[in-house]
VEXRONU-738199 format. One line per 2 residues: number of its first residue (from 1); for each residue x, y, z of C-alpha. Coordinates in steps of 0.25 Angstrom, whole numbers, plus 5000, padded with zeros to 4 digits. Layout:
! residues N
NUM> X/Y/Z | ...
//
This chain:
! residues 176
1> 4941/4971/4952 | 4955/4974/4945
3> 4964/4962/4942 | 4978/4966/4940
5> 4984/4961/4927 | 4995/4972/4926
7> 5010/4968/4925 | 5013/4962/4938
9> 5027/4968/4939 | 5025/4982/4936
11> 5011/4988/4935 | 5000/4992/4945
13> 4986/4991/4941 | 4983/5005/4946
15> 4993/5016/4947 | 4988/5029/4952
17> 4995/5042/4953 | 4987/5052/4961
19> 4993/5065/4957 | 4989/5070/4971
21> 4974/5068/4967 | 4965/5060/4975
23> 4964/5046/4970 | 4955/5035/4975
25> 4955/5020/4971 | 4944/5012/4977
27> 4935/5000/4976 | 4943/4990/4967
29> 4949/4976/4968 | 4962/4972/4963
31> 4965/4957/4960 | 4977/4950/4954
33> 4992/4951/4956 | 4997/4965/4959
35> 5011/4963/4953 | 5025/4959/4957
37> 5033/4971/4953 | 5040/4979/4964
39> 5028/4988/4968 | 5017/4984/4959
41> 5003/4982/4964 | 4988/4985/4960
43> 4988/5000/4963 | 4999/5010/4964
45> 4996/5024/4969 | 5006/5036/4968
47> 5002/5049/4975 | 4993/5055/4985
49> 4979/5056/4989 | 4974/5042/4985
51> 4964/5033/4991 | 4964/5018/4988
53> 4952/5011/4995 | 4943/4999/4994
55> 4952/4991/4985 | 4953/4976/4986
57> 4967/4970/4982 | 4965/4955/4980
59> 4979/4952/4974 | 4987/4939/4972
61> 5001/4944/4976 | 5012/4952/4970
63> 5016/4966/4976 | 5008/4976/4983
65> 4993/4979/4979 | 4995/4994/4980
67> 5007/5004/4980 | 5007/5018/4984
69> 5018/5027/4980 | 5021/5041/4986
71> 5006/5042/4990 | 4997/5047/5001
73> 4983/5041/5002 | 4974/5030/5007
75> 4972/5015/5005 | 4960/5011/5012
77> 4949/5000/5013 | 4957/4991/5003
79> 4958/4976/5004 | 4971/4969/5001
81> 4967/4955/5000 | 4975/4942/5002
83> 4988/4942/4994 | 4987/4957/4991
85> 5000/4965/4994 | 4996/4978/5000
87> 5002/4992/4998 | 5016/4998/4995
89> 5017/5012/4999 | 5029/5021/4994
91> 5033/5035/4998 | 5043/5044/4990
93> 5056/5038/4995 | 5066/5047/5001
95> 5057/5059/4999 | 5047/5053/5008
97> 5057/5053/5019 | 5063/5067/5015
99> 5049/5073/5016 | 5044/5065/5028
101> 5038/5077/5035 | 5027/5076/5025
103> 5023/5063/5031 | 5016/5063/5045
105> 5007/5053/5051 | 4992/5057/5050
107> 4994/5065/5037 | 4989/5061/5023
109> 5003/5057/5019 | 5004/5042/5017
111> 4996/5031/5013 | 4985/5027/5022
113> 4982/5012/5022 | 4969/5010/5030
115> 4957/5001/5032 | 4962/4990/5022
117> 4963/4975/5023 | 4976/4968/5020
119> 4975/4953/5018 | 4990/4950/5013
121> 4997/4937/5014 | 5007/4941/5025
123> 5013/4953/5017 | 5016/4967/5019
125> 5003/4975/5016 | 5009/4989/5016
127> 5024/4992/5012 | 5030/5006/5013
129> 5041/5011/5005 | 5049/5024/5002
131> 5044/5034/5013 | 5030/5030/5012
133> 5020/5033/5023 | 5008/5024/5026
135> 4997/5023/5036 | 4991/5009/5038
137> 4979/5009/5047 | 4966/5002/5049
139> 4969/4990/5040 | 4968/4975/5042
141> 4980/4967/5038 | 4978/4952/5038
143> 4987/4940/5035 | 5000/4946/5040
145> 5001/4958/5032 | 5011/4969/5036
147> 5016/4983/5034 | 5030/4987/5030
149> 5039/4999/5027 | 5051/4997/5018
151> 5064/5004/5021 | 5078/4999/5023
153> 5074/4985/5018 | 5072/4991/5004
155> 5076/5002/4995 | 5064/5010/4999
157> 5063/5020/5010 | 5054/5016/5022
159> 5041/5023/5025 | 5041/5036/5032
161> 5030/5031/5042 | 5018/5022/5042
163> 5006/5022/5052 | 5000/5009/5056
165> 4988/5008/5065 | 4974/5002/5067
167> 4977/4990/5058 | 4974/4975/5060
169> 4985/4965/5057 | 4981/4950/5057
171> 4990/4938/5054 | 4989/4923/5056
173> 5005/4923/5056 | 5015/4930/5063
175> 5020/4941/5054 | 5019/4953/5064
//
């Protein structure tokens, strides 16, 4: 169990740059406050060929539990507990859109978020920015959690595409 005691405005607990090599982060639990800076969180991943699995995020608010920048990989079998903030995904901005032929459904390009449990408090569980690509499948989303993509509502470019299927969304209120 890792308890976050980093600067809540600027630092992630783990920052990983894959350099194109296969990287796996597995079987851990994060507790504490993941920060209140613009995009801080417990884990930040930059690059391709990553797998983050069997992680339990038991946080107490703040920003997203995890941020993925310019990466392609898998986030699976994780638990985002009550008050945890889910995942930020970023592409490469304008260049993602200029090279969008490189992104096609069914390829390894993108962040695959699958077989996870999200128990937020009526918040966004995955946020997409700057030409990202993500696939959200076979997840359980409880307590009114939702997905979003940013674009004209912010200074970021929107996602190129997202795929969403075979998920279970439940809510005791009317957020859908």
